[in-house]
C-alpha positions in Angstrom: 0.0 0.0 0.0 1.6 3.3 -1.0 0.1 6.8 -1.2 0.8 9.2 -3.9 3.1 12.2 -2.8 2.2 15.8 -3.8 4.7 18.7 -4.6 2.5 20.9 -6.7 -0.7 22.8 -5.9 -3.8 23.4 -8.0 -6.1 26.5 -8.2 -9.1 26.1 -10.6 -12.7 27.5 -11.3 -15.9 26.5 -9.8 -17.7 23.6 -11.6 -21.1 21.7 -11.7 -24.0 21.2 -9.2 -25.6 17.9 -8.8 -29.3 16.8 -8.9 -30.7 13.4 -7.8 -33.7 11.4 -8.1 -34.2 9.9 -4.5 -31.0 7.9 -4.0 -30.1 7.8 -7.6 -27.8 10.5 -9.3 -27.2 10.8 -13.1 -24.2 10.2 -15.0 -23.7 10.4 -18.7 -22.0 8.1 -21.0 -20.1 9.2 -24.3 -19.3 5.9 -26.0 -18.9 2.4 -24.5 -16.1 -0.1 -23.8 -15.8 -3.7 -22.3 -12.2 -5.5 -20.9 -1.8 -10.7 -13.2 -1.3 -8.0 -10.9 2.2 -7.5 -11.9 2.8 -4.7 -14.3 2.4 -1.5 -12.4 5.1 0.9 -13.5 5.7 3.0 -10.4 9.2 3.8 -11.9 7.5 5.9 -14.7 5.9 8.2 -12.3 6.8 11.9 -13.2 9.1 13.7 -10.5 6.1 15.9 -9.4 4.0 12.7 -8.6 6.6 10.4 -7.5 6.2 7.7 -5.2 8.6 7.1 -2.3 8.2 4.1 -0.1 10.2 6.3 2.8 7.3 8.7 3.1 4.5 6.2 2.9 4.5 5.6 6.7 4.8 9.3 7.3 1.9 10.1 5.3 -0.3 7.4 6.7 0.7 8.5 10.3 -0.3 12.0 9.3 -3.5 10.9 7.9 -4.2 8.9 11.0 -3.6 12.1 13.1 -6.3 14.0 11.0 -8.6 11.4 11.6 -8.1 11.4 15.4 -8.7 15.2 15.4 -5.0 16.6 15.2 -3.7 19.0 12.4 -0.5 18.2 10.4 1.4 20.5 12.8 0.3 18.4 15.7 -2.5 21.1 16.8 -5.9 20.1 17.8 -7.8 20.8 14.5 -10.9 19.0 13.8 -11.2 16.2 11.2 -13.5 18.4 9.2 -10.6 20.6 8.3 -8.8 17.9 6.4 -9.7 17.7 2.8 -11.3 14.6 1.4 -9.0 12.4 -0.3 -10.1 10.5 -3.5 -8.6 7.8 -5.4 -10.1 8.1 -8.9 -9.7 4.9 -10.8 -10.3 4.3 -14.5 -10.3 1.2 -16.6 -9.8 1.1 -20.3 -9.4 -1.7 -22.7 -8.0 -0.1 -25.8 -6.5 3.3 -26.7 -7.4 2.9 -30.4 -11.0 2.0 -31.4 -11.6 -1.3 -33.4 -14.9 -0.2 -35.0 -17.1 -2.3 -32.6 -20.0 -1.1 -30.6 -20.5 2.0 -32.7 -16.8 3.3 -32.7 -14.9 4.4 -35.6 -12.1 2.1 -36.6 -8.8 3.6 -36.1 -10.0 6.5 -33.9 -7.7 7.6 -31.1 -9.8 6.8 -28.1 -7.1 8.0 -25.7 -6.9 11.5 -27.2 -10.5 11.9 -28.3 -12.4 10.3 -25.4 -10.1 9.1 -22.5 -8.1 11.9 -21.8 -10.9 14.7 -22.3 -13.2 12.8 -19.8 -10.6 12.2 -17.4 -9.4 15.8 -17.4 -12.9 17.2 -16.9 -13.7 14.6 -14.2 -10.6 15.4 -12.1 -10.5 19.3 -12.7 -14.1 19.5 -11.3 -13.4 17.5 -8.3 -10.1 19.5 -7.2 -11.7 22.9 -8.1 -13.9 25.0 -5.6 -16.5 24.6 -4.3 -15.3 20.9 -3.6 -11.7 21.1 -3.4 -11.0 17.5 -3.0 -7.5 16.0 -3.1 -7.4 13.5 -6.0 -5.0 10.8 -7.2 -5.5 8.9 -10.4 -5.0 5.3 -11.0 -5.3 4.0 -14.5 -5.8 0.2 -15.3 -5.1 -0.3 -19.1 -5.3 -3.3 -21.3 -2.4 -2.1 -23.5 1.2 -1.2 -23.1 1.4 2.5 -22.5 4.4 4.0 -24.1 6.2 7.1 -22.6 5.0 9.7 -25.0 1.5 8.7 -24.7 1.7 8.7 -20.9 2.9 12.2 -21.2 -0.1 13.2 -22.8 -2.2 12.1 -19.8 0.3 13.7 -17.3 0.0 17.0 -19.1 -3.8 16.9 -18.9 -4.1 16.6 -15.2 -4.1 19.5 -12.8 -0.9 20.1 -10.8 -0.8 18.2 -7.6 -2.8 15.2 -9.0 -1.0 11.9 -8.3 -0.9 9.5 -11.1 -0.2 5.6 -11.2 -0.6 3.4 -14.2 -1.1 -0.3 -14.3 -0.7 -1.1 -18.1 -1.0 -4.4 -20.0 -3.2 -5.4 -17.0 -5.5 -8.0 -18.8 -5.4 -10.9 -16.6 -4.3 -14.5 -18.0 -6.5 -17.5 -17.5 -8.5 -20.1 -19.5 -11.1 -18.0 -21.1 -13.3 -21.0 -21.5 -12.0 -23.3 -19.0 -13.9 -26.4 -20.4 -12.6 -26.0 -23.9 -9.3 -24.0 -23.7 -6.1 -25.8 -23.4 -3.9 -22.7 -23.4 -3.7 -19.7 -21.1 -4.4 -16.3 -22.8 -5.6 -12.8 -21.9 -9.2 -12.7 -20.6 -10.1 -9.3 -21.5 -13.7 -9.3 -19.6 -11.4 -9.8 -16.4 -9.7 -6.3 -16.9 -12.8 -4.8 -15.0 -11.9 -7.1 -12.0 -8.4 -5.6 -11.6 -9.6 -2.5 -9.6 -10.5 -4.6 -6.6 -6.7 -5.4 -6.3 -5.8 -1.7 -6.4 -8.6 -0.4 -3.9 -7.6 -3.3 -1.4 -4.1 -2.2 -1.5 -5.0 1.5 -1.2 -7.9 1.2 1.3 -6.0 3.0 4.1 -5.0 5.9 2.2 -8.3 7.6 0.8 -11.6 8.5 2.1 -13.4 7.8 -1.0 -12.9 5.5 -4.1 -14.4 6.2 -7.5 -14.1 3.4 -10.1 -15.4 4.2 -13.5 -15.0 3.0 -17.1 -13.0 5.2 -19.4 -16.1 6.8 -21.3 -18.2 7.4 -18.2 -18.5 11.2 -17.2 -18.4 11.8 -13.4 -17.8 15.1 -11.7 -17.2 16.8 -8.4 -21.0 17.3 -8.1 -21.7 13.6 -8.3 -19.1 13.1 -5.5 -20.5 15.8 -3.3 -24.1 14.6 -3.6 -23.0 11.0 -2.9 -21.0 12.0 0.2 -24.2 14.1 1.3 -26.6 11.4 0.8 -24.2 9.0 2.6 -24.1 11.2 5.8 -27.8 11.4 5.6 -28.1 7.6 5.6 -25.5 7.4 8.4 -27.5 9.7 10.5 -30.8 7.8 9.9 -29.1 4.6 10.8 -27.9 6.1 14.2 -31.4 7.2 15.2 -33.1 3.9 13.8 -34.1 1.1 16.3 -32.2 -2.2 16.3 -35.2 -4.4 15.6 -38.7 -4.3 14.1 -41.0 -2.6 16.8 -42.7 -5.1 19.0 -46.1 -6.1 17.9 -45.5 -5.4 14.3 -45.2 -8.5 12.1 -41.7 -8.7 10.2 -43.5 -9.9 7.1 -45.8 -6.9 7.0 -43.1 -4.3 7.9 -40.9 -5.6 4.9 -43.7 -5.0 2.4 -44.4 -1.5 3.4 -43.3 1.3 1.3 -43.2 3.8 4.3 -42.6 3.8 8.0 -39.3 2.9 10.1 -36.4 1.0 9.1 -33.9 -0.9 11.2 -30.2 -0.1 11.6 -29.4 -3.5 9.7 -31.8 -2.3 7.0 -30.3 1.1 6.7 -26.7 -0.4 6.6 -27.6 -2.1 3.4 -28.5 1.3 1.7 -26.0 3.3 -0.2 -26.5 6.1 -2.9 -26.8 4.7 -6.3 -26.3 5.9 -10.0 -28.6 6.0 -13.0 -26.5 5.8 -16.2 -27.9 8.1 -19.2 -26.6 8.7 -22.7 -27.3 11.5 -25.1 -29.1 10.9 -28.4 -26.9 12.6 -30.9 -29.1 12.2 -34.0 -32.9 11.2 -33.4 -33.4 11.1 -37.1 -31.1 8.1 -37.3 -31.4 6.9 -33.6 -34.6 8.0 -32.3 -35.9 7.8 -28.7 -38.2 5.1 -27.6 -41.9 5.3 -28.7 -43.6 2.3 -26.8 -43.5 3.5 -23.2 -44.3 1.5 -20.1 -48.1 1.7 -19.2 -47.8 4.2 -16.4 -49.4 7.7 -16.8 -46.8 10.5 -17.4 -47.3 13.5 -15.2 -45.0 16.6 -15.2 -47.2 18.8 -13.0 -45.9 19.3 -9.6 -47.6 20.9 -6.6 -45.5 23.5 -5.0 -45.4 24.5 -1.2 -47.3 27.7 -1.9 -50.1 25.9 -3.5 -49.3 26.5 -7.3 -48.8 23.6 -9.8 -45.9 23.9 -12.1 -44.7 22.0 -15.0 -41.2 20.4 -14.6 -39.1 18.5 -16.9 -35.9 16.5 -16.1 -33.0 18.9 -15.6 -30.0 17.9 -17.9 -27.6 20.6 -16.6 -26.1 18.5 -13.7 -25.5 15.3 -15.5 -25.0 16.2 -19.1 -23.9 19.9 -19.7 -20.1 19.8 -20.3 -17.4 21.7 -21.7 -17.0 22.1 -25.4 -15.0 19.3 -27.2 -15.7 16.8 -24.5 -15.5 13.5 -26.6 -18.7 13.2 -28.7 -21.0 14.9 -26.2 -22.9 18.0 -27.3 -22.1 20.7 -24.7 -25.9 21.5 -23.8 -28.3 18.6 -24.6 -32.0 19.2 -24.1 -34.3 17.1 -21.8 -35.6 15.2 -24.6 -32.2 14.2 -25.7 -31.3 12.3 -22.7 -31.8 8.5 -22.5 -31.6 6.3 -19.4 -29.6 3.3 -19.9 -31.0 -0.2 -19.1 -33.5 0.5 -16.7 -37.2 1.6 -16.5 -40.3 2.3 -14.2 -40.8 -1.4 -14.5 -37.5 -2.1 -12.6 -37.9 0.4 -9.8 -39.8 0.9 -6.6 -40.4 4.0 -4.4 -40.2 4.2 -0.6 -40.7 7.0 1.8 -37.9 7.1 4.3 -38.4 7.5 7.9 -38.3 10.9 9.6 -35.2 11.9 11.1 -31.5 13.0 10.3 -31.8 16.6 8.6 -35.1 15.8 6.8 -33.1 15.6 3.5 -34.5 12.5 2.3 -38.4 12.0 1.8 -39.5 9.8 -1.1 -36.6 8.0 -2.7 -36.4 5.5 -5.6 -34.9 2.3 -5.2 -33.3 0.2 -8.0 -33.4 -3.5 -8.3 -31.6 -5.4 -5.3 -32.2 -7.7 -2.5 -32.8 -11.2 -4.0 -33.3 -12.9 -0.5 -36.7 -11.6 0.7 -36.1 -13.3 3.9 -33.1 -11.5 4.9 -33.0 -9.0 7.8 -31.7 -6.5 5.4 -34.7 -6.5 3.1 -36.8 -3.4 2.7 -40.0 -3.2 0.8 -41.0 -0.6 -1.8 -44.1 0.4 -3.9 -43.9 -1.3 -7.2 -46.1 0.1 -10.0 -47.1 -3.5 -10.8 -49.1 -3.7 -7.4 -51.9 -2.0 -9.4 -51.7 -4.6 -12.1 -50.2 -2.1 -14.7 -48.4 -5.2 -16.2 -51.3 -7.4 -15.8 -50.3 -10.8 -13.9 -46.7 -10.1 -14.3 -44.3 -10.4 -11.2 -41.9 -7.9 -10.1 -38.7 -8.3 -12.0 -35.9 -9.8 -10.2 -32.7 -8.2 -8.8 -30.6 -9.4 -11.7 -32.7 -8.5 -14.8 -29.8 -7.2 -17.2 -32.5 -4.7 -18.8 -33.3 -3.2 -15.5 -30.4 -3.1 -13.2 -29.2 0.3 -14.7 -25.5 -0.7 -15.5 -23.7 2.2 -13.8 -20.5 1.8 -15.8 -18.7 2.2 -12.3 -19.3 3.1 -8.6 -18.2 5.0 -5.7 -17.9 4.0 -2.1 -16.2 5.4 1.0 -13.7 3.4 3.0 -16.1 2.8 5.7 -18.9 1.6 3.1 -16.3 -0.7 1.4 -15.5 -2.4 4.8 -19.0 -2.7 5.9 -20.0 -4.3 2.3 -17.0 -6.8 2.5 -17.4 -7.8 6.2 -21.2 -7.8 6.5 -22.9 -8.1 3.0 -21.0 -9.9 0.4 -21.5 -13.6 1.2 -18.1 -14.4 -0.6 -16.3 -11.1 -0.1 -15.9 -7.8 -2.1 -12.0 -8.0 -2.1 -9.6 -10.6 -3.3 -8.6 -13.3 -3.0 -11.4 -14.9 -4.9 -10.5 -18.5 -4.8 -10.6 -19.4 -1.0 -13.0 -22.1 0.1 -15.2 -19.3 1.7 -16.2 -18.3 -1.8 -18.1 -21.5 -2.4 -17.4 -21.8 -6.0 -18.8 -18.5 -7.1 -15.5 -17.1 -8.1 -14.3 -19.8 -10.3 -10.8 -19.1 -11.8 -10.2 -16.3 -9.4 -13.3 -14.5 -10.6 -12.5 -14.8 -14.2 -15.0 -17.3 -15.2 -18.4 -15.8 -16.3 -18.0 -12.5 -14.3 -17.6 -9.6 -16.7 -17.6 -5.9 -16.8 -21.3 -5.7 -15.9 -20.5 -7.7 -12.7 -17.4 -5.9 -11.6 -18.1 -2.3 -12.4 -21.7 -2.3 -13.8 -23.5 -3.1 -10.7 -24.2 -6.9 -10.3 -21.5 -7.4 -7.7 -22.7 -4.6 -5.5 -26.4 -4.5 -5.9 -27.8 -8.0 -7.0 -28.1 -11.1 -5.0 -27.2 -13.2 -8.0 -23.8 -15.1 -8.3 -21.4 -13.7 -5.6 -23.7 -10.4 -5.2 -23.5 -8.4 -2.3 -27.3 -7.5 -2.0 -27.0 -3.7 -1.3 -29.9 -1.7 -1.8 
């Protein structure tokens, strides 16, 4: 475990505010990509962001001082004075597009997509009003040559650390029952961040892990942390068990009322992935909608009814020349990705905390209805909107809202690993405790949708952690 040193500072401009739907925030996507822990080139780190083992323990010691309420000079400063440290991890399979999945063959993905999106993400995090301390860790499926690495270094703000694990595609039997030779298993590239996060767990407050074409910014981080703190407050105020005299089965099916500490410990803020329709004449939006009435009229506190549309500014208004993204898409140009009303439920959160949360939307999750962590919600199908159809399961690939990445605090990662993932969130993935769900060290069957799309964290399917 090593932390990245800083010898430079950055002063930038204010950028981006965030909006949510309940516990779900909005990301955007520009294009899409899929893909032996022994090729991390620390010797290539530039002098301004070099890693020195001698200082690692000193940095960790200073960090723990801050967490215990002491300033860097030993004074009794509060922890809230210390900036939040983020490790922003990005995974990318290729630096040149192959023409697959709507890309242009031969297009320089590194310069046209990867670097602009990375630059925008990091600049928005380190700039006011957020002022987070950010280091970047890249997991690449190709060999990064020095001149291409220099392009990345030059794009990052001063003071941002950089580490690169290139040629990181794991080796294994792609199809164990058929293959007789070991080769690169590209779908396993999405697994590699678990080794990195485990190694860096003590050095950062928040970990953001995303695919190379997913747009994430300081507003997403701020709102995620705000929602996380509110859930923590509600958990502290919640009862340990369901109130006496209230049947557990009835309480679990409610879409309102109290929640226990265990139930709230299984809740985390999530994201809904969206994309921008670039040419609706060629690729139009969906015409056949779910059988749910559309209502854009909202009652305000002063008794006035007003018309409101989805606000695309927080998720999807970006600087000019950011990949293929138009800078100011309109509400009707935004498309949600692999989810729908059919796959979601709503719940009224219990009173308490700061009152920040009222009605929230919950994504598919919780396969095990008998679990003490299960919580109910109102599904539109209760009123037979879909006839006799049952509520979709937690692993429906068309409804789970593949996030293209995730963010979690250090405390959330420890909680999930210790108490919610039956077979663990972190490696190793081959011990007896994993019950065969991580065959071939997690390379068999588990793909990018599992490791970064949400199956691992939110579903109750193969090795899922059942978070809500």
